[in-house]
PASE-267191 format. One record per residue (C-alpha): residue number from 0; x, y, z. Coordinates in steps of 0.05 Angstrom, whole numbers, padded with zeros to 5 digits. Layout:
! residues N
[NUM,[X,Y,Z]]
...
//
This chain:
! residues 222
[0,[01052,02286,03480]]
[1,[01069,02212,03471]]
[2,[01018,02158,03477]]
[3,[01048,02132,03539]]
[4,[01049,02200,03571]]
[5,[00974,02207,03553]]
[6,[00957,02145,03585]]
[7,[00996,02158,03644]]
[8,[00959,02221,03656]]
[9,[00887,02193,03639]]
[10,[00905,02140,03691]]
[11,[00920,02187,03741]]
[12,[00857,02231,03731]]
[13,[00815,02168,03730]]
[14,[00849,02145,03800]]
[15,[00843,02219,03833]]
[16,[00769,02217,03812]]
[17,[00755,02149,03839]]
[18,[00786,02172,03904]]
[19,[00742,02234,03909]]
[20,[00683,02192,03885]]
[21,[00693,02144,03942]]
[22,[00704,02192,03997]]
[23,[00638,02225,03972]]
[24,[00602,02153,03981]]
[25,[00638,02145,04053]]
[26,[00610,02209,04073]]
[27,[00536,02192,04054]]
[28,[00541,02126,04089]]
[29,[00568,02158,04153]]
[30,[00517,02213,04150]]
[31,[00461,02162,04164]]
[32,[00413,02199,04118]]
[33,[00410,02149,04064]]
[34,[00451,02128,04007]]
[35,[00452,02116,03937]]
[36,[00414,02051,03908]]
[37,[00471,02009,03897]]
[38,[00503,02025,03966]]
[39,[00436,02007,03997]]
[40,[00458,01937,03966]]
[41,[00526,01938,03986]]
[42,[00513,01957,04062]]
[43,[00453,01911,04062]]
[44,[00497,01855,04044]]
[45,[00547,01874,04101]]
[46,[00496,01878,04151]]
[47,[00471,01805,04128]]
[48,[00534,01768,04109]]
[49,[00595,01807,04144]]
[50,[00661,01822,04097]]
[51,[00665,01899,04083]]
[52,[00626,01945,04044]]
[53,[00684,01957,03997]]
[54,[00688,01883,03990]]
[55,[00613,01877,03971]]
[56,[00623,01932,03919]]
[57,[00676,01893,03889]]
[58,[00640,01828,03888]]
[59,[00578,01861,03866]]
[60,[00615,01893,03811]]
[61,[00650,01822,03786]]
[62,[00578,01793,03785]]
[63,[00551,01855,03749]]
[64,[00611,01854,03695]]
[65,[00601,01781,03682]]
[66,[00525,01794,03669]]
[67,[00540,01844,03620]]
[68,[00592,01806,03585]]
[69,[00546,01753,03575]]
[70,[00489,01799,03551]]
[71,[00532,01832,03495]]
[72,[00587,01774,03486]]
[73,[00642,01824,03497]]
[74,[00690,01840,03551]]
[75,[00684,01908,03581]]
[76,[00743,01957,03575]]
[77,[00800,01957,03624]]
[78,[00772,02015,03664]]
[79,[00713,01980,03686]]
[80,[00758,01930,03729]]
[81,[00801,01978,03749]]
[82,[00741,02021,03772]]
[83,[00715,01964,03814]]
[84,[00774,01943,03846]]
[85,[00794,02014,03866]]
[86,[00730,02041,03891]]
[87,[00720,01979,03933]]
[88,[00792,01984,03963]]
[89,[00783,02064,03972]]
[90,[00718,02056,04007]]
[91,[00741,02007,04056]]
[92,[00804,02054,04070]]
[93,[00763,02118,04082]]
[94,[00713,02072,04130]]
[95,[00774,02064,04174]]
[96,[00786,02134,04187]]
[97,[00767,02152,04260]]
[98,[00745,02225,04254]]
[99,[00691,02206,04205]]
[100,[00642,02194,04256]]
[101,[00561,02192,04242]]
[102,[00530,02265,04268]]
[103,[00479,02262,04320]]
[104,[00425,02312,04297]]
[105,[00383,02316,04236]]
[106,[00418,02379,04212]]
[107,[00487,02348,04216]]
[108,[00469,02286,04183]]
[109,[00434,02324,04121]]
[110,[00494,02372,04113]]
[111,[00547,02317,04118]]
[112,[00502,02279,04065]]
[113,[00498,02337,04018]]
[114,[00575,02347,04023]]
[115,[00582,02277,04003]]
[116,[00535,02285,03944]]
[117,[00570,02345,03922]]
[118,[00641,02312,03928]]
[119,[00615,02246,03896]]
[120,[00593,02284,03838]]
[121,[00655,02317,03824]]
[122,[00694,02257,03836]]
[123,[00646,02219,03783]]
[124,[00663,02277,03739]]
[125,[00734,02271,03744]]
[126,[00740,02199,03733]]
[127,[00694,02199,03673]]
[128,[00735,02254,03645]]
[129,[00790,02208,03631]]
[130,[00746,02164,03584]]
[131,[00777,02100,03602]]
[132,[00712,02063,03595]]
[133,[00649,02053,03635]]
[134,[00647,02022,03711]]
[135,[00608,01958,03723]]
[136,[00541,01993,03733]]
[137,[00545,02027,03669]]
[138,[00568,01971,03631]]
[139,[00506,01929,03655]]
[140,[00462,01990,03637]]
[141,[00487,01996,03569]]
[142,[00483,01920,03557]]
[143,[00410,01923,03576]]
[144,[00405,01984,03524]]
[145,[00438,01940,03471]]
[146,[00394,01878,03485]]
[147,[00326,01912,03491]]
[148,[00332,01969,03458]]
[149,[00304,02015,03510]]
[150,[00326,02085,03526]]
[151,[00384,02085,03573]]
[152,[00345,02125,03620]]
[153,[00297,02068,03621]]
[154,[00351,02015,03632]]
[155,[00384,02056,03681]]
[156,[00319,02068,03721]]
[157,[00297,01998,03720]]
[158,[00371,01976,03752]]
[159,[00362,02028,03805]]
[160,[00295,02007,03830]]
[161,[00306,01932,03829]]
[162,[00373,01946,03865]]
[163,[00343,01988,03912]]
[164,[00282,01943,03931]]
[165,[00336,01886,03939]]
[166,[00383,01925,03985]]
[167,[00322,01949,04026]]
[168,[00297,01879,04037]]
[169,[00370,01864,04063]]
[170,[00369,01921,04114]]
[171,[00406,01972,04072]]
[172,[00400,02044,04097]]
[173,[00343,02074,04057]]
[174,[00320,02144,04076]]
[175,[00307,02214,04056]]
[176,[00377,02220,04024]]
[177,[00366,02157,03978]]
[178,[00304,02197,03949]]
[179,[00349,02262,03940]]
[180,[00410,02223,03913]]
[181,[00363,02192,03863]]
[182,[00328,02256,03842]]
[183,[00382,02300,03840]]
[184,[00453,02264,03828]]
[185,[00443,02275,03749]]
[186,[00436,02354,03759]]
[187,[00496,02353,03805]]
[188,[00540,02315,03758]]
[189,[00514,02355,03700]]
[190,[00537,02419,03738]]
[191,[00609,02387,03751]]
[192,[00619,02352,03690]]
[193,[00639,02407,03649]]
[194,[00686,02437,03702]]
[195,[00720,02370,03713]]
[196,[00729,02353,03628]]
[197,[00757,02426,03625]]
[198,[00806,02411,03678]]
[199,[00822,02344,03647]]
[200,[00830,02373,03577]]
[201,[00881,02424,03605]]
[202,[00919,02365,03641]]
[203,[00923,02320,03581]]
[204,[00941,02387,03535]]
[205,[00889,02365,03480]]
[206,[00816,02342,03471]]
[207,[00810,02269,03478]]
[208,[00775,02228,03419]]
[209,[00708,02215,03441]]
[210,[00681,02144,03423]]
[211,[00608,02124,03421]]
[212,[00607,02084,03485]]
[213,[00642,02143,03525]]
[214,[00583,02193,03493]]
[215,[00530,02145,03515]]
[216,[00559,02130,03581]]
[217,[00567,02209,03601]]
[218,[00491,02219,03573]]
[219,[00470,02164,03620]]
[220,[00506,02199,03679]]
[221,[00477,02269,03666]]
//
């Protein structure tokens, strides 16, 4: 396979993964059962300042990428910018779908949230398997780890807690699902990732060469 064909296939895997991941995010938002910490911030900003949830995802992503670039004095990989823009656009696209209505019962809310979480995990696994670079939040996590020497898990937890508190203060939707996501998403991705990587390797017809940043990124996700 030529280098060009390989890149095209990786971009296709990457984009499909982001489409699926974004759909999972929107299902969790629509469930009214709580969302992931970063989405608590995005929704809180939407409540307070308008625009759209997807727009805030992009704007926060730009801010995060800028901060991480300043910290490590290095521009993020191309995939970080593509991730940031596409996820924001896809979230807004899915939010406009009329049949995605909020459930009325607690059972319906919890089931929709669980479905969204599963879809989110597989979408994340697919996009990560393309290995086109860390997204904005993961770029900041890596920057904190490099600057402080902390473990990846410590840097990630600090980010998530700070973002969650700020988003909650803005009125973002913190509920039981937020706790479930924070505790369980690593296990969900850990289950989905090997399957997604196997599929990606089949599509690419060879094992992608791993680099240290991608390995750190995957370890942090799991």
